[in-house]
C-alpha positions in Angstrom: 0.0 0.0 0.0 1.5 3.3 -1.1 1.7 6.4 1.1 -1.3 8.2 -0.4 -3.5 5.1 0.1 -2.4 4.8 3.7 -3.3 8.5 4.3 -6.7 8.0 2.7 -7.3 4.9 4.8 -6.3 6.7 8.0 -8.6 9.6 7.2 -11.5 7.2 6.6 -10.9 5.4 9.8 -10.7 8.7 11.7 -14.1 9.8 10.2 -15.7 6.5 11.1 -14.4 6.7 14.6 -15.5 10.2 15.1 -19.0 9.4 13.8 -19.3 6.3 16.0 -18.3 8.3 19.1 -20.9 11.0 18.3 -23.8 8.5 17.7 -26.3 8.6 20.5 -28.5 5.8 21.8 -31.6 7.4 20.3 -30.1 7.0 16.8 -29.7 3.2 17.4 -33.3 3.2 18.5 -34.3 4.9 15.3 -32.5 2.2 13.3 -34.1 -0.6 15.2 -37.6 0.9 14.5 -36.8 1.9 10.9 -39.0 0.5 8.1 -36.2 -1.9 7.1 -36.0 -3.5 10.5 -39.3 -2.8 12.2 -41.0 -6.1 11.2 -38.0 -8.1 12.3 -37.6 -6.2 15.6 -41.3 -6.7 16.5 -41.2 -10.4 15.7 -38.3 -10.9 18.1 -39.6 -8.8 21.0 -40.2 -10.8 24.1 -43.2 -10.3 26.3 -42.7 -7.0 28.2 -44.4 -4.0 29.8 -43.9 -0.6 28.3 -41.8 0.9 31.1 -38.7 3.1 31.2 -36.5 0.5 29.5 -38.4 -1.7 27.0 -36.2 -4.1 25.0 -35.6 -1.7 22.0 -34.5 1.0 24.4 -32.3 -1.3 26.5 -30.6 -2.7 23.3 -30.1 0.8 22.0 -28.5 1.9 25.2 -26.3 -1.2 25.3 -24.9 -0.5 21.8 -24.1 3.0 22.8 -22.5 1.8 26.0 -20.2 -0.6 24.1 -18.9 2.4 22.0 -18.2 4.6 25.0 -14.7 5.1 26.3 -16.4 5.0 29.7 -18.4 1.8 29.3 -20.1 2.0 32.6 -23.9 1.4 33.1 -24.0 4.8 34.9 -22.7 6.6 31.9 -25.4 4.9 29.7 -28.2 5.7 32.1 -27.0 9.4 32.4 -26.9 9.7 28.6 -30.5 8.4 28.2 -31.8 10.6 31.0 -30.2 13.6 29.3 -31.7 12.6 26.0 -35.2 12.4 27.5 -34.8 15.8 29.1 -33.7 17.2 25.7 -36.8 15.7 24.1 -39.1 17.3 26.7 -40.1 14.0 28.3 -40.6 13.4 32.0 -37.4 13.2 34.0 -36.4 9.8 35.1 -34.1 8.3 37.8 -30.5 7.8 37.0 -30.2 4.7 39.1 -28.7 1.8 37.1 -30.7 -1.1 38.6 -33.6 -0.9 36.1 -31.4 -0.7 33.1 -29.2 -3.6 34.2 -32.2 -5.8 34.8 -33.7 -4.8 31.4 -30.4 -5.6 29.7 -30.2 -9.0 31.3 -33.7 -9.8 30.0 -32.7 -9.2 26.3 -33.1 -12.5 24.4 -29.9 -13.7 22.8 -31.8 -14.6 19.7 -33.0 -11.1 19.3 -29.5 -9.6 19.5 -27.9 -12.2 17.1 -30.7 -12.1 14.6 -30.8 -8.3 14.4 -27.0 -8.3 14.0 -27.1 -10.6 11.1 -30.0 -8.7 9.5 -28.3 -5.3 9.7 -25.1 -6.8 8.3 -27.0 -8.3 5.4 -28.8 -5.1 4.6 -25.5 -3.2 4.7 -23.6 -5.6 2.6 -26.4 -5.5 -0.1 -25.8 -1.8 -0.5 -22.2 -2.3 -1.5 -21.4 -0.6 -4.8 -20.1 -2.6 -7.7 -16.7 -1.0 -7.6 -16.3 -2.2 -4.0 -16.5 -5.9 -5.1 -13.5 -8.1 -6.1 -13.8 -8.9 -9.8 -17.6 -8.6 -9.4 -17.7 -11.1 -6.5 -18.5 -10.6 -2.8 -15.5 -11.4 -0.6 -16.2 -12.4 3.0 -13.4 -12.4 5.5 -13.3 -15.1 8.1 -11.3 -14.5 11.3 -11.2 -16.2 14.7 -10.0 -15.4 18.2 -10.2 -16.7 21.7 -12.1 -15.1 24.6 -12.1 -15.7 28.4 -15.4 -15.8 30.4 -16.4 -15.4 34.0 -15.7 -18.5 36.1 -19.2 -19.8 36.7 -20.3 -23.5 36.8 -22.4 -22.9 33.7 -19.5 -21.5 31.7 -17.1 -24.2 32.9 -19.5 -26.9 31.8 -20.0 -25.5 28.3 -16.6 -23.9 27.7 -14.1 -25.8 30.0 -10.8 -24.2 30.8 -7.6 -25.7 29.3 -6.3 -28.9 30.9 -3.0 -27.2 31.5 -4.6 -25.0 34.2 -5.4 -26.5 37.6 -9.0 -26.6 38.6 -10.1 -23.4 40.4 -7.3 -21.2 39.1 -8.3 -20.8 35.4 -11.1 -19.3 33.4 -13.5 -20.8 30.8 -12.2 -20.2 27.3 -14.2 -20.0 24.1 -13.3 -19.8 20.5 -15.1 -17.3 18.3 -15.2 -17.1 14.5 -16.8 -14.2 12.6 -17.7 -13.5 9.0 -17.1 -9.9 7.8 -18.1 -8.3 4.5 -14.9 -7.0 2.9 -16.7 -4.3 0.9 -18.6 -2.7 3.8 -16.9 -4.0 7.0 -20.3 -5.3 8.3 -20.3 -8.2 10.6 -22.4 -10.9 8.9 -22.4 -13.9 11.2 -20.6 -15.5 14.1 -20.1 -18.9 15.7 -18.8 -19.7 19.2 -17.6 -22.9 20.7 -15.2 -24.5 23.2 -11.6 -23.5 22.9 -10.3 -27.1 23.0 -11.7 -30.6 22.4 -13.0 -32.5 19.4 -14.5 -30.3 16.7 -13.5 -27.1 18.5 -11.1 -25.7 15.8 -11.8 -22.7 13.7 -12.6 -24.8 10.6 -15.3 -26.6 12.6 -16.9 -23.3 13.5 -16.6 -22.1 9.9 -18.6 -25.1 8.7 -21.5 -23.9 10.9 -21.5 -20.6 9.0 -21.5 -22.0 5.5 -25.3 -21.5 5.1 -24.7 -17.7 5.0 -22.6 -18.0 1.8 -24.2 -17.6 -1.6 -23.1 -19.1 -4.9 -20.2 -17.0 -6.2 -19.0 -15.8 -2.8 -15.3 -15.9 -2.0 -14.2 -16.7 1.5 -10.9 -15.2 2.5 -9.2 -16.2 5.8 -7.4 -13.4 7.5 -4.1 -15.1 7.8 -0.9 -15.7 5.6 -2.7 -18.5 3.8 -5.7 -18.4 1.6 -8.0 -21.4 1.8 -10.5 -22.8 -0.8 -12.7 -25.8 -1.0 -16.0 -26.2 -2.8 -19.2 -26.9 -1.0 -22.9 -27.3 -2.1 -26.3 -26.4 -0.8 -28.6 -29.3 0.2 -30.3 -28.9 -3.2 -27.0 -29.5 -5.0 -26.2 -25.9 -6.0 -22.6 -24.7 -5.4 -22.4 -22.5 -2.5 -19.0 -20.8 -3.2 -15.7 -21.8 -1.8 -13.3 -21.7 1.0 -9.7 -21.4 -0.3 -6.5 -22.9 1.1 -3.3 -22.4 -0.7 0.4 -21.8 0.1 1.7 -18.6 1.6 0.9 -15.8 -0.8 4.4 -14.6 -0.8 5.4 -17.9 -2.5 2.0 -18.5 -4.2 1.7 -19.8 -7.7 -1.6 -19.9 -9.5 -0.6 -23.0 -11.4 -0.9 -25.2 -8.3 -3.7 -25.0 -5.6 -4.6 -27.3 -2.8 -8.3 -27.9 -2.9 -10.0 -29.9 -0.2 -6.6 -31.5 0.5 -5.9 -32.6 -3.1 -3.5 -30.9 -5.5 -5.2 -29.8 -8.7 -4.1 -27.7 -11.6 -5.3 -24.1 -12.0 -7.3 -25.2 -15.0 -9.1 -27.9 -13.1 -9.9 -25.5 -10.3 -11.4 -23.0 -12.8 -13.6 -25.8 -14.2 -15.2 -26.3 -10.8 -16.8 -22.9 -11.3 -16.1 -22.0 -7.7 -14.1 -19.0 -8.7 -13.3 -17.3 -12.0 -10.0 -18.1 -13.7 -7.5 -15.6 -12.5 -4.3 -15.1 -14.6 -3.0 -12.2 -12.6 -1.2 -13.2 -9.4 -1.2 -9.6 -8.2 -5.0 -9.7 -8.0 -4.9 -12.6 -5.5 -2.0 -11.0 -3.5 -4.0 -7.7 -3.4 -7.0 -9.5 -1.9 -4.9 -10.6 1.0 -3.7 -7.2 2.0 
């Protein structure tokens, strides 16, 4: 990446960061109740009473709280109380108990489904010039996270065997799919950090239903991985690519599903278009 491109990228990140820090909880509320998401939001709402913190308000405040440098519940409640006062509504208490209980009542399915839906809507608005050779590229990246040491977490996400019982924390592995064109989070899978079927590839397989024919999956690592897969009805779903390190990559030899095939044979699978320019592949990995 040349100097001008780095400057443009830095400026773009700065603008996005400034915009996210200036976004208030009421703006997230307006998005959740917008025409594009209203039907989905209402279908996912749990039974509740219209009190100070209904689910849509609690979720909006929670999203704003995550973006705050001071991510305390008190900061979130103070901001919502100030917003109500600015809108001419009745003043409310700034105690955090009601908000904390409302946040705990948020259904996990509601949060995850709305995240996937907003990611899908955003990725569909990607301009043609943002795509890679006319195809949608989806990044796949994984990480590990620690959790509070509770019996429930220890049972589902056991701590590593190298740690003595009672002195470690439950660990989970998380894999996320991100739209390269827009940066939107599209899907996520979480599982135990160790044990049978707990690797990143096993979690990726859970997410394959979110890929469409023609999509390109790109792993955020020095290797690019590809294997063909199909929908239950037999249609090709796209591909996950695995090749050698891109610095030493040759398009004439790929490793597909563990078997060496020629570039021509890979092109005939119709998973990806035939690419004769190695720079195009290297540019995708940057």
